[in-house]
PQR file of N, CA, C, O and H, with PARSE charges and radii, in Angstrom:
ATOM      1  N   MET A   1       6.543 -21.176  39.753 -0.4000 1.5000
ATOM      2  CA  MET A   1       6.454 -19.854  38.782 -0.0000 2.0000
ATOM      3  C   MET A   1       7.764 -19.802  39.299  0.5500 1.7000
ATOM      4  O   MET A   1       8.185 -20.027  40.434 -0.5500 1.4000
ATOM      5  N   ARG A   2       8.733 -19.228  37.523 -0.4000 1.5000
ATOM      6  CA  ARG A   2       9.775 -18.735  37.862 -0.0000 2.0000
ATOM      7  C   ARG A   2       9.709 -17.129  37.889  0.5500 1.7000
ATOM      8  O   ARG A   2       8.985 -16.364  37.252 -0.5500 1.4000
ATOM      9  H   ARG A   2       8.391 -19.046  36.601  0.4000 1.0000
ATOM     10  N   SER A   3      11.283 -16.730  39.386 -0.4000 1.5000
ATOM     11  CA  SER A   3      11.336 -15.777  39.092 -0.0000 2.0000
ATOM     12  C   SER A   3      12.491 -15.033  38.361  0.5500 1.7000
ATOM     13  O   SER A   3      13.574 -15.563  38.609 -0.5500 1.4000
ATOM     14  H   SER A   3      11.872 -17.351  39.904  0.4000 1.0000
ATOM     15  N   PHE A   4      12.567 -14.055  37.606 -0.4000 1.5000
ATOM     16  CA  PHE A   4      14.056 -13.778  37.399 -0.0000 2.0000
ATOM     17  C   PHE A   4      14.445 -11.695  38.286  0.5500 1.7000
ATOM     18  O   PHE A   4      13.548 -11.035  38.812 -0.5500 1.4000
ATOM     19  H   PHE A   4      11.687 -13.624  37.405  0.4000 1.0000
ATOM     20  N   ASP A   5      16.039 -11.175  38.148 -0.4000 1.5000
ATOM     21  CA  ASP A   5      16.108 -10.304  38.272 -0.0000 2.0000
ATOM     22  C   ASP A   5      16.645  -9.512  37.103  0.5500 1.7000
ATOM     23  O   ASP A   5      17.423 -10.044  36.311 -0.5500 1.4000
ATOM     24  H   ASP A   5      16.767 -11.710  37.721  0.4000 1.0000
ATOM     25  N   LEU A   6      16.272  -8.312  36.975 -0.4000 1.5000
ATOM     26  CA  LEU A   6      16.520  -7.702  35.283 -0.0000 2.0000
ATOM     27  C   LEU A   6      16.375  -7.017  35.767  0.5500 1.7000
ATOM     28  O   LEU A   6      15.377  -6.509  36.279 -0.5500 1.4000
ATOM     29  H   LEU A   6      15.640  -7.880  37.619  0.4000 1.0000
ATOM     30  N   ARG A   7      18.313  -6.616  35.701 -0.4000 1.5000
ATOM     31  CA  ARG A   7      18.831  -5.111  36.278 -0.0000 2.0000
ATOM     32  C   ARG A   7      18.556  -4.111  34.929  0.5500 1.7000
ATOM     33  O   ARG A   7      18.835  -4.463  33.783 -0.5500 1.4000
ATOM     34  H   ARG A   7      19.124  -7.029  35.285  0.4000 1.0000
ATOM     35  N   VAL A   8      18.117  -3.151  35.187 -0.4000 1.5000
ATOM     36  CA  VAL A   8      18.159  -2.045  34.655 -0.0000 2.0000
ATOM     37  C   VAL A   8      18.915  -0.615  34.805  0.5500 1.7000
ATOM     38  O   VAL A   8      19.236  -0.072  35.863 -0.5500 1.4000
ATOM     39  H   VAL A   8      17.891  -2.865  36.118  0.4000 1.0000
ATOM     40  N   ILE A   9      19.116  -0.146  33.496 -0.4000 1.5000
ATOM     41  CA  ILE A   9      20.028   1.075  33.848 -0.0000 2.0000
ATOM     42  C   ILE A   9      19.478   2.694  32.748  0.5500 1.7000
ATOM     43  O   ILE A   9      19.609   2.224  31.618 -0.5500 1.4000
ATOM     44  H   ILE A   9      18.856  -0.587  32.638  0.4000 1.0000
ATOM     45  N   THR A  10      19.305   3.221  32.675 -0.4000 1.5000
ATOM     46  CA  THR A  10      18.966   4.124  31.644 -0.0000 2.0000
ATOM     47  C   THR A  10      19.857   4.921  30.747  0.5500 1.7000
ATOM     48  O   THR A  10      20.883   5.354  31.271 -0.5500 1.4000
ATOM     49  H   THR A  10      19.199   3.603  33.593  0.4000 1.0000
ATOM     50  N   ARG A  11      19.652   5.181  29.534 -0.4000 1.5000
ATOM     51  CA  ARG A  11      20.032   6.345  28.852 -0.0000 2.0000
ATOM     52  C   ARG A  11      21.074   7.188  29.552  0.5500 1.7000
ATOM     53  O   ARG A  11      22.293   7.123  29.398 -0.5500 1.4000
ATOM     54  H   ARG A  11      18.819   4.829  29.108  0.4000 1.0000
ATOM     55  N   GLN A  12      20.327   8.061  30.416 -0.4000 1.5000
ATOM     56  CA  GLN A  12      20.679   9.265  30.784 -0.0000 2.0000
ATOM     57  C   GLN A  12      22.415   8.394  31.440  0.5500 1.7000
ATOM     58  O   GLN A  12      23.510   8.812  31.066 -0.5500 1.4000
ATOM     59  H   GLN A  12      19.336   8.114  30.540  0.4000 1.0000
ATOM     60  N   ASN A  13      22.296   7.516  32.159 -0.4000 1.5000
ATOM     61  CA  ASN A  13      23.010   6.728  32.564 -0.0000 2.0000
ATOM     62  C   ASN A  13      24.226   6.264  32.416  0.5500 1.7000
ATOM     63  O   ASN A  13      25.215   6.325  33.147 -0.5500 1.4000
ATOM     64  H   ASN A  13      21.406   7.176  32.463  0.4000 1.0000
ATOM     65  N   ILE A  14      23.984   5.640  31.055 -0.4000 1.5000
ATOM     66  CA  ILE A  14      24.975   5.272  29.660 -0.0000 2.0000
ATOM     67  C   ILE A  14      26.121   6.494  29.773  0.5500 1.7000
ATOM     68  O   ILE A  14      27.272   6.693  30.163 -0.5500 1.4000
ATOM     69  H   ILE A  14      23.181   5.590  30.461  0.4000 1.0000
ATOM     70  N   CYS A  15      25.065   7.116  29.199 -0.4000 1.5000
ATOM     71  CA  CYS A  15      25.998   8.811  28.520 -0.0000 2.0000
ATOM     72  C   CYS A  15      26.712   9.454  29.613  0.5500 1.7000
ATOM     73  O   CYS A  15      27.661  10.093  29.160 -0.5500 1.4000
ATOM     74  H   CYS A  15      24.130   6.954  28.882  0.4000 1.0000
ATOM     75  N   LYS A  16      26.587   9.554  31.309 -0.4000 1.5000
ATOM     76  CA  LYS A  16      27.338   9.466  31.750 -0.0000 2.0000
ATOM     77  C   LYS A  16      28.343   8.709  31.967  0.5500 1.7000
ATOM     78  O   LYS A  16      29.380   9.228  31.555 -0.5500 1.4000
ATOM     79  H   LYS A  16      25.816   9.035  31.677  0.4000 1.0000
ATOM     80  N   GLN A  17      28.530   7.398  32.581 -0.4000 1.5000
ATOM     81  CA  GLN A  17      29.170   6.507  32.537 -0.0000 2.0000
ATOM     82  C   GLN A  17      30.296   6.455  31.153  0.5500 1.7000
ATOM     83  O   GLN A  17      31.503   6.215  31.160 -0.5500 1.4000
ATOM     84  H   GLN A  17      27.688   6.976  32.916  0.4000 1.0000
ATOM     85  N   VAL A  18      29.729   6.656  30.444 -0.4000 1.5000
ATOM     86  CA  VAL A  18      30.889   5.744  29.261 -0.0000 2.0000
ATOM     87  C   VAL A  18      31.447   7.887  28.353  0.5500 1.7000
ATOM     88  O   VAL A  18      32.388   8.066  27.580 -0.5500 1.4000
ATOM     89  H   VAL A  18      28.748   6.851  30.439  0.4000 1.0000
ATOM     90  N   GLU A  19      30.437   9.044  28.887 -0.4000 1.5000
ATOM     91  CA  GLU A  19      30.858  10.172  28.472 -0.0000 2.0000
ATOM     92  C   GLU A  19      31.072  10.447  26.937  0.5500 1.7000
ATOM     93  O   GLU A  19      31.910  11.040  26.258 -0.5500 1.4000
ATOM     94  H   GLU A  19      29.673   8.899  29.516  0.4000 1.0000
ATOM     95  N   ILE A  20      29.342   9.382  26.602 -0.4000 1.5000
ATOM     96  CA  ILE A  20      28.749   9.757  25.321 -0.0000 2.0000
ATOM     97  C   ILE A  20      27.542  10.796  25.545  0.5500 1.7000
ATOM     98  O   ILE A  20      27.130  11.258  26.610 -0.5500 1.4000
ATOM     99  H   ILE A  20      28.661   8.900  27.153  0.4000 1.0000
ATOM    100  N   SER A  21      27.041  11.057  24.080 -0.4000 1.5000
ATOM    101  CA  SER A  21      25.602  11.741  23.617 -0.0000 2.0000
ATOM    102  C   SER A  21      24.654  10.397  23.576  0.5500 1.7000
ATOM    103  O   SER A  21      24.806   9.191  23.382 -0.5500 1.4000
ATOM    104  H   SER A  21      27.376  10.682  23.215  0.4000 1.0000
ATOM    105  N   LYS A  22      23.849  11.088  23.799 -0.4000 1.5000
ATOM    106  CA  LYS A  22      22.054  10.742  22.878 -0.0000 2.0000
ATOM    107  C   LYS A  22      22.244  10.302  22.407  0.5500 1.7000
ATOM    108  O   LYS A  22      21.868   9.145  22.596 -0.5500 1.4000
ATOM    109  H   LYS A  22      23.726  12.068  23.956  0.4000 1.0000
ATOM    110  N   ASP A  23      23.122  10.605  21.081 -0.4000 1.5000
ATOM    111  CA  ASP A  23      22.800  10.016  19.762 -0.0000 2.0000
ATOM    112  C   ASP A  23      24.100   8.819  19.221  0.5500 1.7000
ATOM    113  O   ASP A  23      24.171   8.017  18.290 -0.5500 1.4000
ATOM    114  H   ASP A  23      23.427  11.545  20.927  0.4000 1.0000
ATOM    115  N   THR A  24      25.136   9.264  20.506 -0.4000 1.5000
ATOM    116  CA  THR A  24      26.001   8.000  19.673 -0.0000 2.0000
ATOM    117  C   THR A  24      25.144   7.025  20.052  0.5500 1.7000
ATOM    118  O   THR A  24      24.580   6.539  19.072 -0.5500 1.4000
ATOM    119  H   THR A  24      25.078   9.915  21.263  0.4000 1.0000
ATOM    120  N   ILE A  25      24.918   6.689  20.775 -0.4000 1.5000
ATOM    121  CA  ILE A  25      23.877   5.458  21.564 -0.0000 2.0000
ATOM    122  C   ILE A  25      23.178   5.154  20.453  0.5500 1.7000
ATOM    123  O   ILE A  25      23.349   3.998  20.067 -0.5500 1.4000
ATOM    124  H   ILE A  25      25.377   7.084  21.571  0.4000 1.0000
ATOM    125  N   ARG A  26      22.452   5.814  19.820 -0.4000 1.5000
ATOM    126  CA  ARG A  26      21.686   5.902  18.518 -0.0000 2.0000
ATOM    127  C   ARG A  26      22.430   5.431  17.568  0.5500 1.7000
ATOM    128  O   ARG A  26      22.198   4.325  17.081 -0.5500 1.4000
ATOM    129  H   ARG A  26      22.313   6.754  20.134  0.4000 1.0000
ATOM    130  N   ASN A  27      23.090   5.937  17.303 -0.4000 1.5000
ATOM    131  CA  ASN A  27      23.948   5.734  16.031 -0.0000 2.0000
ATOM    132  C   ASN A  27      24.559   3.714  16.492  0.5500 1.7000
ATOM    133  O   ASN A  27      24.556   2.829  15.637 -0.5500 1.4000
ATOM    134  H   ASN A  27      23.279   6.836  17.699  0.4000 1.0000
ATOM    135  N   TRP A  28      24.947   3.513  17.817 -0.4000 1.5000
ATOM    136  CA  TRP A  28      25.596   2.450  18.312 -0.0000 2.0000
ATOM    137  C   TRP A  28      24.036   1.466  17.767  0.5500 1.7000
ATOM    138  O   TRP A  28      24.079   0.430  17.103 -0.5500 1.4000
ATOM    139  H   TRP A  28      24.950   4.232  18.512  0.4000 1.0000
ATOM    140  N   ILE A  29      23.002   2.024  18.181 -0.4000 1.5000
ATOM    141  CA  ILE A  29      22.174   1.108  17.875 -0.0000 2.0000
ATOM    142  C   ILE A  29      22.249   0.348  16.470  0.5500 1.7000
ATOM    143  O   ILE A  29      22.545  -0.815  16.195 -0.5500 1.4000
ATOM    144  H   ILE A  29      22.967   2.865  18.720  0.4000 1.0000
ATOM    145  N   LYS A  30      21.853   1.486  15.650 -0.4000 1.5000
ATOM    146  CA  LYS A  30      21.443   1.246  14.499 -0.0000 2.0000
ATOM    147  C   LYS A  30      22.633   0.984  13.941  0.5500 1.7000
ATOM    148  O   LYS A  30      22.219   0.735  12.809 -0.5500 1.4000
ATOM    149  H   LYS A  30      21.613   2.430  15.873  0.4000 1.0000
ATOM    150  N   ASN A  31      24.424   0.778  13.829 -0.4000 1.5000
ATOM    151  CA  ASN A  31      24.940   0.189  13.107 -0.0000 2.0000
ATOM    152  C   ASN A  31      26.485  -0.283  14.228  0.5500 1.7000
ATOM    153  O   ASN A  31      27.688  -0.219  13.977 -0.5500 1.4000
ATOM    154  H   ASN A  31      24.760   0.980  14.749  0.4000 1.0000
ATOM    155  N   ARG A  32      25.888  -0.650  15.225 -0.4000 1.5000
ATOM    156  CA  ARG A  32      27.158  -1.509  15.640 -0.0000 2.0000
ATOM    157  C   ARG A  32      26.824  -2.567  16.750  0.5500 1.7000
ATOM    158  O   ARG A  32      27.669  -3.157  17.423 -0.5500 1.4000
ATOM    159  H   ARG A  32      24.911  -0.703  15.428  0.4000 1.0000
ATOM    160  N   ASN A  33      25.153  -2.751  16.860 -0.4000 1.5000
ATOM    161  CA  ASN A  33      24.764  -4.303  17.425 -0.0000 2.0000
ATOM    162  C   ASN A  33      24.405  -3.369  19.173  0.5500 1.7000
ATOM    163  O   ASN A  33      24.126  -4.202  20.036 -0.5500 1.4000
ATOM    164  H   ASN A  33      24.466  -2.271  16.313  0.4000 1.0000
ATOM    165  N   PHE A  34      24.389  -2.032  19.657 -0.4000 1.5000
ATOM    166  CA  PHE A  34      23.962  -2.374  20.399 -0.0000 2.0000
ATOM    167  C   PHE A  34      22.628  -2.477  20.828  0.5500 1.7000
ATOM    168  O   PHE A  34      21.738  -1.917  20.187 -0.5500 1.4000
ATOM    169  H   PHE A  34      24.616  -1.356  18.956  0.4000 1.0000
ATOM    170  N   PRO A  35      22.408  -3.080  21.761 -0.5600 1.5000
ATOM    171  CA  PRO A  35      20.977  -3.641  22.461  0.2800 2.0000
ATOM    172  C   PRO A  35      19.943  -2.502  22.525  0.5500 1.7000
ATOM    173  O   PRO A  35      20.376  -1.453  23.000 -0.5500 1.4000
ATOM    174  N   LYS A  36      18.919  -2.515  22.214 -0.4000 1.5000
ATOM    175  CA  LYS A  36      17.711  -1.488  21.918 -0.0000 2.0000
ATOM    176  C   LYS A  36      17.537  -1.628  23.430  0.5500 1.7000
ATOM    177  O   LYS A  36      17.983  -2.471  24.208 -0.5500 1.4000
ATOM    178  H   LYS A  36      18.568  -3.368  21.828  0.4000 1.0000
ATOM    179  N   PRO A  37      16.868  -0.707  23.593 -0.5600 1.5000
ATOM    180  CA  PRO A  37      15.894  -0.163  24.552  0.2800 2.0000
ATOM    181  C   PRO A  37      14.708  -1.291  25.006  0.5500 1.7000
ATOM    182  O   PRO A  37      14.091  -1.972  24.187 -0.5500 1.4000
ATOM    183  N   LEU A  38      14.498  -1.354  26.589 -0.4000 1.5000
ATOM    184  CA  LEU A  38      13.159  -2.006  26.792 -0.0000 2.0000
ATOM    185  C   LEU A  38      12.160  -1.584  26.612  0.5500 1.7000
ATOM    186  O   LEU A  38      12.361  -0.379  26.761 -0.5500 1.4000
ATOM    187  H   LEU A  38      14.999  -0.800  27.254  0.4000 1.0000
ATOM    188  N   THR A  39      10.555  -1.780  26.247 -0.4000 1.5000
ATOM    189  CA  THR A  39       9.859  -0.993  26.247 -0.0000 2.0000
ATOM    190  C   THR A  39       9.402  -0.672  27.316  0.5500 1.7000
ATOM    191  O   THR A  39       9.074  -1.421  28.236 -0.5500 1.4000
ATOM    192  H   THR A  39      10.392  -2.759  26.127  0.4000 1.0000
ATOM    193  N   SER A  40       9.334   0.779  27.254 -0.4000 1.5000
ATOM    194  CA  SER A  40       8.531   1.381  29.606 -0.0000 2.0000
ATOM    195  C   SER A  40       8.047   2.361  28.702  0.5500 1.7000
ATOM    196  O   SER A  40       7.986   2.503  27.481 -0.5500 1.4000
ATOM    197  H   SER A  40       9.601   1.388  26.507  0.4000 1.0000
ATOM    198  N   SER A  41       7.714   3.008  29.756 -0.4000 1.5000
ATOM    199  CA  SER A  41       6.946   4.429  29.893 -0.0000 2.0000
ATOM    200  C   SER A  41       7.900   5.507  30.728  0.5500 1.7000
ATOM    201  O   SER A  41       8.464   5.489  31.821 -0.5500 1.4000
ATOM    202  H   SER A  41       7.763   2.892  30.748  0.4000 1.0000
ATOM    203  N   GLY A  42       7.797   6.322  29.787 -0.4000 1.5000
ATOM    204  CA  GLY A  42       9.371   7.393  30.431 -0.0000 2.0000
ATOM    205  C   GLY A  42       9.736   8.128  29.485  0.5500 1.7000
ATOM    206  O   GLY A  42       9.522   7.827  28.311 -0.5500 1.4000
ATOM    207  H   GLY A  42       7.339   6.337  28.898  0.4000 1.0000
ATOM    208  N   ARG A  43      10.308   9.144  29.834 -0.4000 1.5000
ATOM    209  CA  ARG A  43      11.650   9.772  28.728 -0.0000 2.0000
ATOM    210  C   ARG A  43      12.452   9.601  28.200  0.5500 1.7000
ATOM    211  O   ARG A  43      12.760   9.761  27.019 -0.5500 1.4000
ATOM    212  H   ARG A  43      10.481   9.388  30.788  0.4000 1.0000
ATOM    213  N   ASP A  44      13.152   9.052  29.476 -0.4000 1.5000
ATOM    214  CA  ASP A  44      14.755   8.283  29.220 -0.0000 2.0000
ATOM    215  C   ASP A  44      14.716   6.900  28.987  0.5500 1.7000
ATOM    216  O   ASP A  44      14.674   6.215  30.008 -0.5500 1.4000
ATOM    217  H   ASP A  44      12.901   8.922  30.436  0.4000 1.0000
ATOM    218  N   PRO A  45      14.718   6.190  27.697 -0.5600 1.5000
ATOM    219  CA  PRO A  45      14.625   5.352  27.494  0.2800 2.0000
ATOM    220  C   PRO A  45      15.362   3.788  28.888  0.5500 1.7000
ATOM    221  O   PRO A  45      16.502   4.120  29.213 -0.5500 1.4000
ATOM    222  N   LEU A  46      15.115   2.976  29.310 -0.4000 1.5000
ATOM    223  CA  LEU A  46      15.784   1.593  29.680 -0.0000 2.0000
ATOM    224  C   LEU A  46      16.587   0.463  29.171  0.5500 1.7000
ATOM    225  O   LEU A  46      16.069  -0.408  28.473 -0.5500 1.4000
ATOM    226  H   LEU A  46      14.189   2.707  29.045  0.4000 1.0000
ATOM    227  N   PHE A  47      17.161   0.458  29.321 -0.4000 1.5000
ATOM    228  CA  PHE A  47      18.590  -0.444  29.097 -0.0000 2.0000
ATOM    229  C   PHE A  47      18.526  -2.017  29.932  0.5500 1.7000
ATOM    230  O   PHE A  47      18.143  -1.817  31.085 -0.5500 1.4000
ATOM    231  H   PHE A  47      17.581   1.166  29.888  0.4000 1.0000
ATOM    232  N   ASN A  48      18.758  -3.316  29.701 -0.4000 1.5000
ATOM    233  CA  ASN A  48      19.446  -4.560  30.279 -0.0000 2.0000
ATOM    234  C   ASN A  48      20.386  -4.154  30.549  0.5500 1.7000
ATOM    235  O   ASN A  48      20.977  -3.901  29.499 -0.5500 1.4000
ATOM    236  H   ASN A  48      19.069  -3.479  28.765  0.4000 1.0000
ATOM    237  N   LEU A  49      21.089  -3.849  31.543 -0.4000 1.5000
ATOM    238  CA  LEU A  49      21.673  -3.560  32.053 -0.0000 2.0000
ATOM    239  C   LEU A  49      23.250  -4.922  31.982  0.5500 1.7000
ATOM    240  O   LEU A  49      24.352  -4.413  31.779 -0.5500 1.4000
ATOM    241  H   LEU A  49      20.609  -4.055  32.396  0.4000 1.0000
ATOM    242  N   GLN A  50      23.208  -6.151  32.117 -0.4000 1.5000
ATOM    243  CA  GLN A  50      23.924  -6.935  31.363 -0.0000 2.0000
ATOM    244  C   GLN A  50      24.041  -6.888  29.567  0.5500 1.7000
ATOM    245  O   GLN A  50      25.005  -6.831  28.805 -0.5500 1.4000
ATOM    246  H   GLN A  50      22.313  -6.565  32.282  0.4000 1.0000
ATOM    247  N   GLU A  51      22.946  -6.928  29.412 -0.4000 1.5000
ATOM    248  CA  GLU A  51      23.447  -6.941  27.201 -0.0000 2.0000
ATOM    249  C   GLU A  51      24.295  -5.910  27.835  0.5500 1.7000
ATOM    250  O   GLU A  51      25.449  -6.139  28.195 -0.5500 1.4000
ATOM    251  H   GLU A  51      22.163  -6.974  30.032  0.4000 1.0000
ATOM    252  N   VAL A  52      23.801  -4.963  27.943 -0.4000 1.5000
ATOM    253  CA  VAL A  52      24.979  -3.382  27.551 -0.0000 2.0000
ATOM    254  C   VAL A  52      26.417  -3.345  28.147  0.5500 1.7000
ATOM    255  O   VAL A  52      27.327  -2.567  27.859 -0.5500 1.4000
ATOM    256  H   VAL A  52      22.863  -4.777  27.650  0.4000 1.0000
ATOM    257  N   ASN A  53      26.411  -4.406  29.079 -0.4000 1.5000
ATOM    258  CA  ASN A  53      27.566  -4.666  29.863 -0.0000 2.0000
ATOM    259  C   ASN A  53      28.301  -5.698  28.649  0.5500 1.7000
ATOM    260  O   ASN A  53      29.467  -5.478  28.322 -0.5500 1.4000
ATOM    261  H   ASN A  53      25.673  -5.038  29.313  0.4000 1.0000
ATOM    262  N   GLU A  54      27.368  -7.044  27.901 -0.4000 1.5000
ATOM    263  CA  GLU A  54      28.109  -7.772  27.372 -0.0000 2.0000
ATOM    264  C   GLU A  54      28.728  -6.596  25.933  0.5500 1.7000
ATOM    265  O   GLU A  54      29.554  -7.002  25.117 -0.5500 1.4000
ATOM    266  H   GLU A  54      26.420  -7.223  28.166  0.4000 1.0000
TER
END
């Protein structure tokens, strides 16, 4: 069995670190090839940290 290390970041933390709004992230996903959030349960979407950094 192969294991992997998936690191995630919340939309809220992305917004704080880059000083942008939730709407900006939505626009980036739609228009700038920003990674889509992972399928998760909860109000604040999770993103793959490696994809966001790239």
